[in-house]
BALOBA-1460 file (C-alpha; in Angstrom, 3 decimals):
// residues 103
<rec num="1" residu="m" x="-16.737" y="-25.570" z="-37.453"/>
<rec num="2" residu="k" x="-19.097" y="-25.663" z="-40.391"/>
<rec num="3" residu="i" x="-19.595" y="-23.250" z="-43.280"/>
<rec num="4" residu="l" x="-23.210" y="-22.026" z="-43.292"/>
<rec num="5" residu="w" x="-25.206" y="-19.119" z="-44.703"/>
<rec num="6" residu="c" x="-25.594" y="-16.259" z="-42.220"/>
<rec num="7" residu="w" x="-28.756" y="-14.256" z="-42.803"/>
<rec num="8" residu="r" x="-27.243" y="-11.221" z="-41.036"/>
<rec num="9" residu="c" x="-23.986" y="-11.203" z="-43.012"/>
<rec num="10" residu="k" x="-25.665" y="-12.330" z="-46.267"/>
<rec num="11" residu="t" x="-22.820" y="-14.742" z="-47.016"/>
<rec num="12" residu="e" x="-21.476" y="-18.129" z="-46.042"/>
<rec num="13" residu="v" x="-19.281" y="-17.994" z="-42.961"/>
<rec num="14" residu="p" x="-17.580" y="-20.407" z="-40.566"/>
<rec num="15" residu="m" x="-20.059" y="-21.238" z="-37.803"/>
<rec num="16" residu="l" x="-19.008" y="-22.479" z="-34.379"/>
<rec num="17" residu="d" x="-20.065" y="-25.872" z="-33.080"/>
<rec num="18" residu="e" x="-21.002" y="-26.152" z="-29.402"/>
<rec num="19" residu="d" x="-17.489" y="-26.985" z="-28.165"/>
<rec num="20" residu="e" x="-15.982" y="-24.066" z="-30.091"/>
<rec num="21" residu="y" x="-18.792" y="-21.792" z="-28.995"/>
<rec num="22" residu="a" x="-18.221" y="-22.684" z="-25.323"/>
<rec num="23" residu="i" x="-14.623" y="-21.476" z="-25.588"/>
<rec num="24" residu="a" x="-15.654" y="-18.335" z="-27.486"/>
<rec num="25" residu="y" x="-18.389" y="-17.618" z="-24.915"/>
<rec num="26" residu="k" x="-15.869" y="-17.892" z="-22.078"/>
<rec num="27" residu="l" x="-13.435" y="-15.538" z="-23.845"/>
<rec num="28" residu="y" x="-16.258" y="-13.099" z="-24.606"/>
<rec num="29" residu="g" x="-17.350" y="-13.077" z="-20.965"/>
<rec num="30" residu="e" x="-13.794" y="-12.529" z="-19.753"/>
<rec num="31" residu="a" x="-13.435" y="-9.596" z="-22.141"/>
<rec num="32" residu="l" x="-16.649" y="-8.022" z="-20.877"/>
<rec num="33" residu="t" x="-15.486" y="-8.232" z="-17.270"/>
<rec num="34" residu="n" x="-11.979" y="-6.905" z="-17.960"/>
<rec num="35" residu="t" x="-12.604" y="-3.330" z="-16.864"/>
<rec num="36" residu="m" x="-8.929" y="-2.389" z="-17.245"/>
<rec num="37" residu="l" x="-9.339" y="-2.511" z="-21.031"/>
<rec num="38" residu="l" x="-12.773" y="-0.893" z="-21.331"/>
<rec num="39" residu="g" x="-12.790" y="1.562" z="-24.190"/>
<rec num="40" residu="n" x="-10.125" y="-0.307" z="-26.147"/>
<rec num="41" residu="k" x="-12.185" y="-2.925" z="-27.981"/>
<rec num="42" residu="a" x="-9.239" y="-4.249" z="-29.994"/>
<rec num="43" residu="l" x="-7.301" y="-5.136" z="-26.837"/>
<rec num="44" residu="q" x="-10.324" y="-6.038" z="-24.742"/>
<rec num="45" residu="f" x="-11.505" y="-8.727" z="-27.176"/>
<rec num="46" residu="k" x="-8.095" y="-9.754" z="-28.569"/>
<rec num="47" residu="p" x="-8.164" y="-13.284" z="-27.069"/>
<rec num="48" residu="l" x="-11.577" y="-13.958" z="-28.647"/>
<rec num="49" residu="l" x="-10.611" y="-12.442" z="-31.999"/>
<rec num="50" residu="d" x="-7.356" y="-14.428" z="-32.028"/>
<rec num="51" residu="y" x="-9.213" y="-17.641" z="-31.149"/>
<rec num="52" residu="y" x="-11.679" y="-17.169" z="-34.004"/>
<rec num="53" residu="k" x="-8.893" y="-16.390" z="-36.457"/>
<rec num="54" residu="h" x="-7.084" y="-19.550" z="-35.360"/>
<rec num="55" residu="i" x="-10.061" y="-21.901" z="-35.771"/>
<rec num="56" residu="a" x="-11.894" y="-20.202" z="-38.668"/>
<rec num="57" residu="g" x="-8.955" y="-18.862" z="-40.630"/>
<rec num="58" residu="l" x="-10.656" y="-15.458" z="-40.883"/>
<rec num="59" residu="e" x="-9.718" y="-12.221" z="-39.250"/>
<rec num="60" residu="e" x="-12.785" y="-10.716" z="-37.596"/>
<rec num="61" residu="t" x="-12.822" y="-7.343" z="-35.844"/>
<rec num="62" residu="n" x="-16.303" y="-7.408" z="-34.311"/>
<rec num="63" residu="p" x="-16.722" y="-9.820" z="-31.376"/>
<rec num="64" residu="n" x="-20.527" y="-9.684" z="-31.636"/>
<rec num="65" residu="i" x="-20.364" y="-11.158" z="-35.124"/>
<rec num="66" residu="i" x="-18.401" y="-14.109" z="-33.795"/>
<rec num="67" residu="m" x="-20.980" y="-14.704" z="-31.088"/>
<rec num="68" residu="h" x="-23.876" y="-14.942" z="-33.547"/>
<rec num="69" residu="h" x="-22.020" y="-17.434" z="-35.739"/>
<rec num="70" residu="r" x="-23.200" y="-20.434" z="-33.725"/>
<rec num="71" residu="i" x="-24.579" y="-23.478" z="-35.551"/>
<rec num="72" residu="a" x="-27.075" y="-24.302" z="-32.783"/>
<rec num="73" residu="a" x="-28.677" y="-20.861" z="-33.053"/>
<rec num="74" residu="y" x="-29.861" y="-21.594" z="-36.592"/>
<rec num="75" residu="g" x="-32.557" y="-23.930" z="-37.796"/>
<rec num="76" residu="p" x="-32.418" y="-26.752" z="-40.314"/>
<rec num="77" residu="p" x="-31.811" y="-26.094" z="-44.009"/>
<rec num="78" residu="c" x="-34.737" y="-24.704" z="-45.975"/>
<rec num="79" residu="e" x="-36.407" y="-27.333" z="-48.133"/>
<rec num="80" residu="n" x="-36.477" y="-24.872" z="-51.044"/>
<rec num="81" residu="c" x="-33.168" y="-22.949" z="-51.081"/>
<rec num="82" residu="g" x="-31.017" y="-24.953" z="-48.636"/>
<rec num="83" residu="k" x="-30.058" y="-21.990" z="-46.492"/>
<rec num="84" residu="p" x="-30.661" y="-22.413" z="-42.767"/>
<rec num="85" residu="y" x="-33.777" y="-21.033" z="-41.136"/>
<rec num="86" residu="r" x="-33.001" y="-18.130" z="-38.787"/>
<rec num="87" residu="t" x="-33.911" y="-20.193" z="-35.716"/>
<rec num="88" residu="q" x="-34.918" y="-23.732" z="-34.818"/>
<rec num="89" residu="g" x="-38.545" y="-22.600" z="-34.559"/>
<rec num="90" residu="a" x="-38.693" y="-20.412" z="-37.675"/>
<rec num="91" residu="l" x="-41.633" y="-21.172" z="-39.937"/>
<rec num="92" residu="l" x="-40.593" y="-18.935" z="-42.838"/>
<rec num="93" residu="c" x="-37.259" y="-18.882" z="-44.665"/>
<rec num="94" residu="a" x="-35.801" y="-15.374" z="-44.461"/>
<rec num="95" residu="e" x="-33.996" y="-15.837" z="-47.769"/>
<rec num="96" residu="c" x="-36.587" y="-17.298" z="-50.150"/>
<rec num="97" residu="g" x="-39.877" y="-16.987" z="-48.247"/>
<rec num="98" residu="n" x="-40.545" y="-20.737" z="-48.195"/>
<rec num="99" residu="k" x="-43.094" y="-21.808" z="-45.586"/>
<rec num="100" residu="r" x="-41.597" y="-24.559" z="-43.468"/>
<rec num="101" residu="q" x="-43.505" y="-27.805" z="-43.176"/>
<rec num="102" residu="i" x="-43.270" y="-29.121" z="-39.602"/>
<rec num="103" residu="n" x="-44.559" y="-32.648" z="-39.080"/>
């Protein structure tokens, strides 16, 4: 777990490391295949939402938000503003417009 800027949420949020993400991914997949609870998102994704609340200390209601809060999905910090690039291959900072210098 690491607190990083999320360009979608426009705030700093707890981001999952790869071990945490692997557990979240498994819970997300189980929720998607649980057809008995289809239509009841709160119950369908409860194990994932509870897991995130336990490790992040935040109550989230949207499972898709949890799944995009993955450290590995983001790039390094911008040399200008310090916020992470949207992806590892991003050449432009979405927050400040800095052009990334790749050596």
